N, C-alpha and C positions, 0 to 999 in steps of 0.2 A: 503494500498498500504507501502511494507517494507520502511524502511529508508535507503539509501545508503549514505555511505561514500566515496567520492572518493578523496584517498590518492597518493603520486605519489609511484612509482614502489619500490624503494629505502626502503621507509616509508612503505610500504608493506611487503617488503621482512623481513626488520627487525623485525617486529611484528609477522609475522610467524614464523621467527628464535627462538623469546623468548616464543612463544606458545612451539612450538616443545621441547625448552629446559625446560621446564616445564611436557611436557607429558611424554617424554622419560623415566625419572625415573621410573614412573608409569608401564610403559612398559617392563622395564628390570626386575621388579618384577615379571612378569607375564611368566619369559622365563626360562630356566637352562640355566647353563654355557654352554652346547655343542651347544648349538641353538644360542647362541652369537658368538663363536669361528666359527662357519660357515660362510663362506663369504657370500654367497647368501641369508642366513635366516639373518644375521646380516643387509644386504643390503635392506631384504624387511621390516625388523622389522621400518628400519632409513624411508625407501620411505613411511610406512604406518605411521609412527607418524608425518614427514611433511603432509603428506594429511591430517590427523585429525585437524590439525595446521591449514590446509589452508581452511579448512571447517566449523570449527570454526570461523573464521574470515570472511566469507561470512554469516554465520550466524547472525554474528553480524551488519554485512551492510559493510565492508569494502569491499571495490575494488579497481584497479588498474585504474588510473586515464586515460579513453580516454579506456578500454579493455571493451571486450564483457562480459557479466554475462553468458552464457552457454559453454564459452570456458573450454573444459576438464571436463567438468561434468561427462562423461562416464567411464574416469580412476579414478577418485574419489571415483565415486560408487562406483566400483571394490575394488580398494583398501578398503573401510568401510568395505565392505560384507567380505574380507579377514579377515581383522581384527577383527572385531566379531568372524567369523568360530575361528580364533587361539584364543583369549580371553575365549572364549566357552571350547575349548579342553582343556585349559591349567586350569581352574576349576576344570573340573573333573579328575584331578592328586590328 
């Protein structure tokens, strides 16, 4: 059985922000400047970075105290797949 650590929502958001700050520079290295200047693509990059950070925290067993564990799983899975596709296509350049 996975070990869960229930924390306050503020603490969870702080942890997710810190993880996203570590992931974003790596993601920025994978895309060109034109990708970053497009507002929709930039928003997608940030969304995917936060989704990865959130998924990482969930894998480590963190969750917001009193929340359901299946909340938003479909959105995150889609974001992760899009992120994987983006990284694979950029590696081929």
